[in-house]
Phi, psi and omega in degrees: 000134184294149179272344179229170181294144175302152183304329181295339184259001191282336192240359191283358185239149179303135182304327181276354180098163181282138167300150187302318182296320178293319178299317179298317180299318179294319181299306186294324179293340182269357188245145171244143178305146177289148172274156174114154179208166175210157177260128183229156171297158187305313184297328178287350181272355181302126180073005175270174183251128180297130182276333183224157172291144179242128179242154183290130180274353180196163174292142180228126011285345181097359178203154172288135187229154178284139179273338181213168176286139179171222183224129175272133181226168186262003184293121178286322180263152179305125182286157179278151178298136184101347178298142185236150177222152175266132178275119188243003181180186185215139178233125179230157178307123182085349181226070186286155171265124184259357180284138182285136180284137171260177191302319185254023181251154175225154175240128172293129186224142180253159181303129180088352179286148175294144174280143177288160175307140179089346181288138182242341180198164175242130176265124178301140185298336181288346184264359186233159174243129181248134172232113184055250183245028179231135174243151177228135177286125183245001177211159182302134182276329181081174185279344184294137181264343178058046181234126174278123179294156182297338181244031182304313179282328178177143174266160176312126178086355177301141175287117178273320173199147182275161171299147181083002181275133176279133192270125177249178178304318180294322176300311182295318178299319179293318178303312180299317180294343176258014170088008180274132182256325183229160183221137175278127182236156180282159181297134179264135182300137175273130186254130170248134184240124180246124178247127182233152176152123177293336186275358188270140173229157183287143173306140181095342179270156176290134176269134166277165180300129181094354180263158175228154178285135182289126184234340184295327178297318178286314182299308181290320179299321178286320179296315181293324177298315180296330179278353176102014184229088177294145175286125184268331180214139182224137175232149180228115184226153174288172180283065183232117191301325178298312181292321179293319179297318179294321179296320178296317180298316181297315181294321180296332182283342182238008185232156171271335179217135175250133179239129174243156173223125186095158178066027186245004180271214187236024182273178182295335181254013182265104192252351190296315181293314176300320180291322176297317178298323177292326185264352182187250180205152171259114181286317173200162180220142177079135178248145172274072192200149171228126354277156173124022181299310179284100181214135179233144173229136177192200185224132167267092190065242179266356187265121180291144176239129175249111180267097181278157174300164175276330178295131189299318180295317177297324178293318179295316184291318178289329174299316179297314192277332186236314182290313183299313175300325180293319180295318178298319180295316179297329180283351179093015181250155172289128179303136179291131179257116178302140179296132177257136184234153168266123183234162179255129180292129184269337187235149171294140183230119177256131180210162178272120180292168176138318179228145172298150187229143169254097184269144179273130187216158174265144176267126176232160178231124178280180183298340178263006179086008180285135181275124182246144173249120183247120176271134183232115174076188184295142174263018182299143185288352177266352185263102182295334180303335177291343176271340182295125179073007184290128176255342189226149159253110185277124185272103181258125181298155184299324186278348187291135176246291178255123178249119183272150175303140180102346179288147180263135181221157170276152179212148179263127181281126183270346180284143181247159181296139178282331186248000000 
């Protein structure tokens, strides 16, 4: 087996690597959404993609309801101070009063309870004085009727969510509130993860000199799980081509996407690209980016392979920038575009120019509301600590060398919506 790429594969890619946007375009254009769907209970639908549009099967809540505790009356116009009514009943959530209100009658009503027939408004209990079964208005009621309409959440046939929508907690809550128990979702890609490296030992084991504790399996597995894509199968192999090739074959047989980390550069022990070339094709190699230059994308037969760098920060950044959009596309959703902000650099930054960089930074807000990006510690691609607490990927131009505090830069926001 060759130790380097065949000559035919040595020149088809720019020597400095592909710009990130072009790499993303090539990845997405080569992939088709997966076929298939399944019906799941609502909670199992969190972060999944709706396969079909969902419409309301009935009006919700389905009845006019009181917005606050008080008394329901039939007065169409705001009543005058001193007006009196006889209290003839009570309406509570789940225990409605069904008697029709007459002109001088009132019904004691609690928040969320159905209004009785004939009710036109609810008087807040703080505005009335009650003596036995008679109430009197003692303060101006104002024009508000304090009534929730019968179709406030949705009318019969209203669109609750469209097909292709990624489901968040608010979506699931609204579906439940509209009587939906299960949701049809699109197939989620099955992920196979291959970790390679002779120098790696398991966390908790004794290290020999020159060895390091393996972290990419945990880092990438947790990151992908947080993004909604659990790793279905994982292999950990030394830098030995026979074992790596078998692992690639095994993972491709049970996965929709294979992800590797390590062994993707051009060293004597970097076997991923030659093995990929033998089993399929290398679509491109190398990114014009820091961190993340050694990156390969190709296909093991019909199964796409993402060859991530071995350095953990570079692996995480390329997973966010290239693997995550591809997984969303395969799932049938429009890839999420991180919100970009203009931020002010809080710290001096010295760097080696040459490639654009996505630096990890914390987002802060000063006393005047100015958005600040704070860089903390080394930005080395091997230092996982640069990811801890990172809110931003700071976009540093390729030519930049010394960046002074106060300069304005674009940054990608890493925080996601809770709802």
